[in-house]
C-alpha atoms as an extended CHARMM CRD file, in Angstrom:
* protein
*
       152  EXT
         1         1  MET       CA             -8.9870000000        8.5680000000        8.6450000000  PROA      1               0.0000000000
         2         2  GLU       CA            -12.2000000000        7.9130000000        6.8040000000  PROA      2               0.0000000000
         3         3  ASP       CA            -11.5320000000       10.1830000000        3.8080000000  PROA      3               0.0000000000
         4         4  CYS       CA             -7.8560000000        9.2450000000        3.3610000000  PROA      4               0.0000000000
         5         5  LEU       CA             -7.2660000000        7.1380000000        0.2450000000  PROA      5               0.0000000000
         6         6  ILE       CA             -4.0750000000        5.6250000000        1.6850000000  PROA      6               0.0000000000
         7         7  CYS       CA             -5.7340000000        4.7440000000        5.0110000000  PROA      7               0.0000000000
         8         8  ASN       CA             -8.5920000000        3.1680000000        3.0560000000  PROA      8               0.0000000000
         9         9  ARG       CA             -6.1320000000        1.1210000000        0.9830000000  PROA      9               0.0000000000
        10        10  ILE       CA             -4.3820000000       -0.0070000000        4.1850000000  PROA      10              0.0000000000
        11        11  GLU       CA             -7.7350000000       -1.0620000000        5.6540000000  PROA      11              0.0000000000
        12        12  MET       CA             -8.3360000000       -3.1180000000        2.5070000000  PROA      12              0.0000000000
        13        13  ILE       CA             -4.9600000000       -4.7990000000        3.0630000000  PROA      13              0.0000000000
        14        14  LYS       CA             -5.9020000000       -5.6140000000        6.6610000000  PROA      14              0.0000000000
        15        15  LYS       CA             -9.2170000000       -7.0890000000        5.4650000000  PROA      15              0.0000000000
        16        16  GLY       CA             -7.5020000000       -9.0790000000        2.7130000000  PROA      16              0.0000000000
        17        17  THR       CA             -9.3180000000       -7.2620000000       -0.0990000000  PROA      17              0.0000000000
        18        18  ASN       CA             -6.4880000000       -5.2210000000       -1.6770000000  PROA      18              0.0000000000
        19        19  LYS       CA             -5.4290000000       -7.2650000000       -4.7010000000  PROA      19              0.0000000000
        20        20  TYR       CA             -2.3650000000       -5.0510000000       -5.2230000000  PROA      20              0.0000000000
        21        21  PHE       CA             -0.8800000000       -5.8470000000       -1.7910000000  PROA      21              0.0000000000
        22        22  VAL       CA              2.5630000000       -7.4350000000       -1.9090000000  PROA      22              0.0000000000
        23        23  LYS       CA              4.0650000000       -7.4930000000        1.5720000000  PROA      23              0.0000000000
        24        24  GLU       CA              3.8840000000       -5.9100000000        5.0230000000  PROA      24              0.0000000000
        25        25  LEU       CA              7.0300000000       -4.4670000000        6.5820000000  PROA      25              0.0000000000
        26        26  GLU       CA              7.5510000000       -2.9410000000       10.0100000000  PROA      26              0.0000000000
        27        27  THR       CA              6.8020000000        0.6400000000        8.9110000000  PROA      27              0.0000000000
        28        28  GLY       CA              4.6560000000        0.1930000000        5.8270000000  PROA      28              0.0000000000
        29        29  TYR       CA              2.9060000000       -1.8510000000        3.1830000000  PROA      29              0.0000000000
        30        30  ILE       CA              4.2020000000       -2.6030000000       -0.3000000000  PROA      30              0.0000000000
        31        31  VAL       CA              1.7020000000       -2.5310000000       -3.1530000000  PROA      31              0.0000000000
        32        32  ILE       CA              1.9270000000       -2.7830000000       -6.9180000000  PROA      32              0.0000000000
        33        33  GLY       CA              0.4930000000        0.3240000000       -8.5740000000  PROA      33              0.0000000000
        34        34  ASP       CA             -3.0320000000        0.0740000000       -9.9540000000  PROA      34              0.0000000000
        35        35  HSD       CA             -1.7320000000        1.3320000000      -13.3060000000  PROA      35              0.0000000000
        36        36  GLN       CA              1.4470000000        0.0250000000      -14.8870000000  PROA      36              0.0000000000
        37        37  TYR       CA              2.4110000000        2.5500000000      -17.5570000000  PROA      37              0.0000000000
        38        38  PHE       CA              5.8270000000        2.2600000000      -15.8820000000  PROA      38              0.0000000000
        39        39  LYS       CA              6.1800000000       -1.5300000000      -15.5960000000  PROA      39              0.0000000000
        40        40  GLY       CA              6.8660000000       -2.4680000000      -11.9930000000  PROA      40              0.0000000000
        41        41  TYR       CA              5.5000000000        0.7850000000      -10.5480000000  PROA      41              0.0000000000
        42        42  THR       CA              5.3440000000        0.1490000000       -6.8050000000  PROA      42              0.0000000000
        43        43  LEU       CA              4.2190000000        2.0920000000       -3.7450000000  PROA      43              0.0000000000
        44        44  PHE       CA              5.3330000000        1.9020000000       -0.1330000000  PROA      44              0.0000000000
        45        45  LEU       CA              2.5260000000        3.0960000000        2.1680000000  PROA      45              0.0000000000
        46        46  CYS       CA              3.5040000000        4.3880000000        5.6110000000  PROA      46              0.0000000000
        47        47  LYS       CA              1.6740000000        2.6710000000        8.4820000000  PROA      47              0.0000000000
        48        48  GLU       CA              1.3480000000        5.9920000000       10.2970000000  PROA      48              0.0000000000
        49        49  HSD       CA             -0.9890000000        8.6630000000        8.9660000000  PROA      49              0.0000000000
        50        50  LYS       CA              1.5020000000       11.5250000000        8.7950000000  PROA      50              0.0000000000
        51        51  ASN       CA              1.9940000000       14.2210000000        6.1730000000  PROA      51              0.0000000000
        52        52  GLU       CA              5.7230000000       14.8830000000        6.5440000000  PROA      52              0.0000000000
        53        53  LEU       CA              8.8380000000       12.8870000000        7.3730000000  PROA      53              0.0000000000
        54        54  HSD       CA              9.7330000000       15.2060000000       10.2640000000  PROA      54              0.0000000000
        55        55  GLU       CA              6.4300000000       14.2810000000       11.9660000000  PROA      55              0.0000000000
        56        56  LEU       CA              7.6320000000       10.6960000000       12.5270000000  PROA      56              0.0000000000
        57        57  ASP       CA              9.5820000000        9.8400000000       15.6570000000  PROA      57              0.0000000000
        58        58  SER       CA             13.2660000000        9.3790000000       14.9670000000  PROA      58              0.0000000000
        59        59  ASP       CA             13.5210000000        5.5850000000       15.2010000000  PROA      59              0.0000000000
        60        60  PHE       CA             10.4140000000        4.9920000000       13.0730000000  PROA      60              0.0000000000
        61        61  LYS       CA             11.5720000000        7.5550000000       10.4880000000  PROA      61              0.0000000000
        62        62  GLU       CA             14.9800000000        5.9260000000       10.1300000000  PROA      62              0.0000000000
        63        63  LYS       CA             13.4240000000        2.4760000000        9.7740000000  PROA      63              0.0000000000
        64        64  PHE       CA             10.8580000000        3.8220000000        7.2460000000  PROA      64              0.0000000000
        65        65  LEU       CA             13.6170000000        5.3040000000        5.0870000000  PROA      65              0.0000000000
        66        66  VAL       CA             15.7590000000        2.1710000000        5.2700000000  PROA      66              0.0000000000
        67        67  GLU       CA             12.7760000000       -0.0140000000        4.3890000000  PROA      67              0.0000000000
        68        68  MET       CA             11.8870000000        2.2450000000        1.4530000000  PROA      68              0.0000000000
        69        69  SER       CA             15.4550000000        1.8960000000        0.2290000000  PROA      69              0.0000000000
        70        70  ARG       CA             15.2250000000       -1.8900000000        0.4290000000  PROA      70              0.0000000000
        71        71  VAL       CA             11.8640000000       -1.9060000000       -1.3430000000  PROA      71              0.0000000000
        72        72  SER       CA             13.3540000000        0.1910000000       -4.1400000000  PROA      72              0.0000000000
        73        73  GLU       CA             16.3150000000       -2.1930000000       -4.3730000000  PROA      73              0.0000000000
        74        74  ALA       CA             13.9060000000       -5.1090000000       -4.7580000000  PROA      74              0.0000000000
        75        75  VAL       CA             11.9500000000       -3.1980000000       -7.4350000000  PROA      75              0.0000000000
        76        76  TYR       CA             15.2210000000       -2.5500000000       -9.2560000000  PROA      76              0.0000000000
        77        77  LYS       CA             16.2820000000       -6.1890000000       -9.1440000000  PROA      77              0.0000000000
        78        78  ALA       CA             12.8290000000       -7.4980000000      -10.0390000000  PROA      78              0.0000000000
        79        79  PHE       CA             12.0460000000       -5.2180000000      -12.9840000000  PROA      79              0.0000000000
        80        80  LYS       CA             15.5690000000       -4.3510000000      -14.2000000000  PROA      80              0.0000000000
        81        81  PRO       CA             15.0070000000       -0.6960000000      -15.1390000000  PROA      81              0.0000000000
        82        82  ILE       CA             17.6080000000        1.6650000000      -16.5580000000  PROA      82              0.0000000000
        83        83  LYS       CA             16.7840000000        4.0360000000      -13.6690000000  PROA      83              0.0000000000
        84        84  LEU       CA             14.3990000000        4.3710000000      -10.7220000000  PROA      84              0.0000000000
        85        85  ASN       CA             12.4480000000        7.5330000000       -9.9670000000  PROA      85              0.0000000000
        86        86  TYR       CA             11.2130000000        8.1550000000       -6.4150000000  PROA      86              0.0000000000
        87        87  GLU       CA              8.4840000000       10.4880000000       -5.1630000000  PROA      87              0.0000000000
        88        88  LEU       CA              7.1190000000       11.2990000000       -1.7250000000  PROA      88              0.0000000000
        89        89  LEU       CA              4.6620000000       14.0750000000       -2.4860000000  PROA      89              0.0000000000
        90        90  GLY       CA              1.4070000000       14.0010000000       -0.5340000000  PROA      90              0.0000000000
        91        91  ASN       CA             -0.2270000000       17.0210000000       -2.1430000000  PROA      91              0.0000000000
        92        92  GLY       CA             -3.1840000000       14.9780000000       -3.3570000000  PROA      92              0.0000000000
        93        93  ASP       CA             -3.1800000000       12.2650000000       -0.6820000000  PROA      93              0.0000000000
        94        94  PRO       CA             -1.7020000000       13.7310000000        2.5240000000  PROA      94              0.0000000000
        95        95  HSD       CA             -0.5360000000       10.4230000000        3.9830000000  PROA      95              0.0000000000
        96        96  MET       CA              3.1010000000        9.5640000000        3.3630000000  PROA      96              0.0000000000
        97        97  HSD       CA              3.5810000000        7.0600000000        0.5840000000  PROA      97              0.0000000000
        98        98  TRP       CA              6.5380000000        6.5230000000       -1.6980000000  PROA      98              0.0000000000
        99        99  HSD       CA              6.0940000000        6.1130000000       -5.4400000000  PROA      99              0.0000000000
       100       100  ILE       CA              8.8380000000        3.9860000000       -7.0090000000  PROA      100             0.0000000000
       101       101  PHE       CA              8.8940000000        4.1980000000      -10.8030000000  PROA      101             0.0000000000
       102       102  PRO       CA             11.1160000000        1.8070000000      -12.7780000000  PROA      102             0.0000000000
       103       103  ARG       CA             12.1570000000        3.5430000000      -15.9870000000  PROA      103             0.0000000000
       104       104  SER       CA             12.6440000000        1.5900000000      -19.1980000000  PROA      104             0.0000000000
       105       105  GLU       CA             14.1860000000        2.0850000000      -22.6380000000  PROA      105             0.0000000000
       106       106  GLN       CA             10.8470000000        0.9050000000      -24.0640000000  PROA      106             0.0000000000
       107       107  GLU       CA              9.1140000000        4.0850000000      -22.8780000000  PROA      107             0.0000000000
       108       108  PRO       CA              8.5720000000        6.8740000000      -25.4070000000  PROA      108             0.0000000000
       109       109  ASN       CA             10.6420000000        9.3140000000      -23.2910000000  PROA      109             0.0000000000
       110       110  PRO       CA             12.7370000000        7.4470000000      -20.6820000000  PROA      110             0.0000000000
       111       111  THR       CA             14.8450000000       10.5050000000      -19.8420000000  PROA      111             0.0000000000
       112       112  HSD       CA             11.8510000000       12.7400000000      -19.0290000000  PROA      112             0.0000000000
       113       113  PRO       CA             10.4800000000       13.0110000000      -15.4800000000  PROA      113             0.0000000000
       114       114  VAL       CA              7.4690000000       10.7510000000      -14.8810000000  PROA      114             0.0000000000
       115       115  TRP       CA              5.2340000000       13.7770000000      -14.3240000000  PROA      115             0.0000000000
       116       116  TRP       CA              5.7910000000       14.8500000000      -17.9440000000  PROA      116             0.0000000000
       117       117  THR       CA              3.7460000000       11.8100000000      -18.9670000000  PROA      117             0.0000000000
       118       118  PRO       CA              0.1610000000       12.8490000000      -19.7370000000  PROA      118             0.0000000000
       119       119  ARG       CA             -2.1950000000       11.7000000000      -16.9580000000  PROA      119             0.0000000000
       120       120  ASP       CA             -4.6040000000       10.1460000000      -19.4610000000  PROA      120             0.0000000000
       121       121  GLN       CA             -1.7760000000        7.8470000000      -20.6320000000  PROA      121             0.0000000000
       122       122  MET       CA             -0.3940000000        7.0600000000      -17.1690000000  PROA      122             0.0000000000
       123       123  TYR       CA             -3.8170000000        6.1920000000      -15.7780000000  PROA      123             0.0000000000
       124       124  ALA       CA             -5.4420000000        4.6670000000      -18.8500000000  PROA      124             0.0000000000
       125       125  GLU       CA             -7.4750000000        1.4950000000      -18.4760000000  PROA      125             0.0000000000
       126       126  ASN       CA             -5.1850000000       -0.3310000000      -20.9060000000  PROA      126             0.0000000000
       127       127  VAL       CA             -2.2080000000       -0.0180000000      -18.5040000000  PROA      127             0.0000000000
       128       128  LYS       CA             -3.9880000000       -1.7470000000      -15.6250000000  PROA      128             0.0000000000
       129       129  PRO       CA             -2.4840000000       -5.1980000000      -15.1050000000  PROA      129             0.0000000000
       130       130  ASN       CA             -4.7620000000       -8.1750000000      -15.5780000000  PROA      130             0.0000000000
       131       131  ALA       CA             -4.8850000000      -10.8390000000      -12.8540000000  PROA      131             0.0000000000
       132       132  GLU       CA             -2.1260000000      -12.9170000000      -14.4490000000  PROA      132             0.0000000000
       133       133  GLU       CA              0.2140000000       -9.9300000000      -14.9160000000  PROA      133             0.0000000000
       134       134  LEU       CA             -0.4510000000       -8.7060000000      -11.3810000000  PROA      134             0.0000000000
       135       135  SER       CA              0.2600000000      -12.1320000000       -9.9170000000  PROA      135             0.0000000000
       136       136  ALA       CA              3.5250000000      -12.4210000000      -11.8650000000  PROA      136             0.0000000000
       137       137  MET       CA              4.6930000000       -8.9660000000      -10.7620000000  PROA      137             0.0000000000
       138       138  LYS       CA              3.8720000000       -9.6790000000       -7.1250000000  PROA      138             0.0000000000
       139       139  LYS       CA              5.7040000000      -13.0250000000       -7.1790000000  PROA      139             0.0000000000
       140       140  LEU       CA              8.7520000000      -11.4470000000       -8.8050000000  PROA      140             0.0000000000
       141       141  LEU       CA              8.8490000000       -8.6110000000       -6.2770000000  PROA      141             0.0000000000
       142       142  VAL       CA              8.3220000000      -10.9050000000       -3.2660000000  PROA      142             0.0000000000
       143       143  SER       CA             11.1450000000      -13.1260000000       -4.4970000000  PROA      143             0.0000000000
       144       144  GLU       CA             13.5570000000      -10.1790000000       -4.5590000000  PROA      144             0.0000000000
       145       145  LEU       CA             12.2780000000       -8.7970000000       -1.2480000000  PROA      145             0.0000000000
       146       146  ASP       CA             12.8670000000      -12.1690000000        0.3940000000  PROA      146             0.0000000000
       147       147  LYS       CA             16.4940000000      -12.1140000000       -0.7830000000  PROA      147             0.0000000000
       148       148  ILE       CA             17.0870000000       -8.5720000000        0.4990000000  PROA      148             0.0000000000
       149       149  MET       CA             14.9750000000       -8.8080000000        3.6620000000  PROA      149             0.0000000000
       150       150  PRO       CA             14.8640000000      -12.5040000000        4.5870000000  PROA      150             0.0000000000
       151       151  SER       CA             13.6480000000      -11.8920000000        8.1590000000  PROA      151             0.0000000000
       152       152  TYR       CA             10.2920000000      -10.4370000000        7.0370000000  PROA      152             0.0000000000
């Protein structure tokens, strides 16, 4: 889909130009979020362009949900949050993709939902990881993924 942000990001992964790409799984692609207000913020992009879980065939859906669970476990082990928040919304980008937010005591309001954070703070330029930070986060996440999912 030409105008789908997620499809475009997946095409960048396939071309080797998505610097946030971490790892390919059977049902999706793992990427570090462009903005890291929540340190370790990770996304799991579904390989199929579908809007809703019930649109996936049964076997793929089960595998997608299991893989998302394993990705979130790796995020938890890599970034050691006090809690993880998960979102599968699709209102803005109607292509299934999970948002996995590690929550930290260092945040101003760690008990508030992520969507209470002002957008201008969450998506500020100063919370974009530099090349060194991005590389370190990717290595840390891949290390944990390899322990949880050694066959990938």
